[in-house]
C-alpha positions as CSV (number, residue, x, y, z in Angstrom):
1,M,60.9,134.4,127.1
2,K,57.1,135.7,127.5
3,E,56.0,136.1,131.0
4,I,52.5,136.6,132.4
5,T,51.9,138.2,136.0
6,V,49.7,136.2,138.6
7,Q,47.2,139.4,138.0
8,E,46.9,138.4,134.3
9,L,46.5,134.8,134.9
10,K,43.8,135.7,137.5
11,E,42.1,137.7,134.7
12,K,42.3,134.8,132.3
13,M,40.8,132.4,134.8
14,D,38.0,134.9,135.6
15,N,37.1,135.5,132.1
16,K,37.3,131.6,131.4
17,E,39.6,132.3,128.8
18,E,41.1,129.0,127.0
19,F,44.5,128.2,128.1
20,Q,46.6,125.4,129.5
21,L,48.3,125.5,133.1
22,I,51.0,123.3,133.4
23,D,52.8,123.2,137.3
24,V,56.5,121.7,136.8
25,R,56.8,121.3,140.6
26,E,57.4,118.1,142.1
27,T,54.1,116.1,143.0
28,F,54.4,116.5,146.8
29,E,54.7,120.2,146.2
30,Y,51.6,120.3,144.0
31,E,49.8,118.3,146.6
32,T,50.7,121.2,149.1
33,S,49.1,123.8,147.2
34,N,48.3,124.3,143.5
35,L,46.1,126.3,141.1
36,N,44.5,123.5,139.4
37,G,47.0,123.3,136.4
38,E,48.2,120.0,135.2
39,N,51.2,118.4,137.1
40,I,54.2,117.4,134.9
41,P,57.4,117.9,137.0
42,L,60.3,119.6,135.5
43,G,62.5,116.2,135.0
44,G,59.7,114.7,132.7
45,V,58.6,117.6,131.0
46,L,60.1,116.5,127.5
47,I,59.1,112.9,128.0
48,E,55.6,114.1,128.6
49,A,55.4,116.9,126.2
50,D,52.6,115.4,124.4
51,R,50.3,116.4,127.3
52,I,51.3,120.1,126.5
53,S,49.2,122.0,123.9
54,Q,50.8,123.6,120.9
55,D,47.8,125.5,119.8
56,I,46.4,127.4,122.7
57,P,48.2,129.6,125.3
58,V,50.1,127.5,127.9
59,I,51.3,129.2,131.2
60,V,54.0,127.3,133.0
61,Q,54.4,127.8,136.7
62,C,56.4,126.4,139.7
63,R,57.1,128.0,143.1
64,S,59.1,131.2,142.1
65,G,59.5,131.1,138.4
66,K,62.8,129.5,138.1
67,R,61.7,125.9,137.2
68,S,59.1,127.0,134.9
69,A,61.7,129.2,132.9
70,A,64.0,126.0,132.8
71,A,60.8,123.9,131.5
72,I,59.9,126.7,128.7
73,M,63.6,126.9,127.5
74,Q,63.6,123.0,127.2
75,L,60.4,122.9,125.4
76,E,61.2,125.7,123.1
77,S,64.9,124.7,122.2
78,A,64.1,120.8,121.9
79,L,60.5,121.0,120.5
80,G,59.9,124.4,119.1
81,Y,57.2,125.4,121.1
82,T,56.2,129.2,120.4
83,N,52.9,129.5,122.8
84,L,54.6,129.5,126.3
85,Y,54.4,131.9,129.1
86,N,56.3,131.8,132.4
87,L,54.3,132.7,135.5
88,K,56.6,135.4,137.1
89,G,56.9,134.9,140.6
90,G,55.4,131.5,140.5
91,I,52.6,130.2,143.2
92,L,54.6,132.3,145.6
93,A,53.5,135.6,143.9
94,W,49.9,134.1,143.8
95,Q,49.9,133.3,147.4
96,E,51.2,137.2,148.3
97,A,48.5,138.6,145.6
98,F,45.5,136.6,146.4
99,D,45.5,134.0,149.0
100,P,48.0,134.6,152.0
101,N,46.5,131.4,153.8
102,M,47.8,129.2,151.0
103,P,50.2,126.8,152.3
104,V,53.4,127.3,150.6
105,Y,57.0,126.2,152.0
């Protein structure tokens, strides 16, 4: 599985690179804090796969990187996605690296 660090993600954001960010946490988690990605909770990731691009890089994130890894495995095995990257450490790593005041449970 391909991974991307929070530092690499921030660089992509700062450079305004084209990519899609998918947050697979539950809606209440997303509402607490997010990185402005699209919220598609893990349970619905296959059902809502039409919202996930196949022709640009897609970075999938959650709280720690476990649910996003599960989402990527589902999308790759069931639907043949090849453009997915797991955000290593999830939003917890982002908070630690860039935003210590970000509310994370």
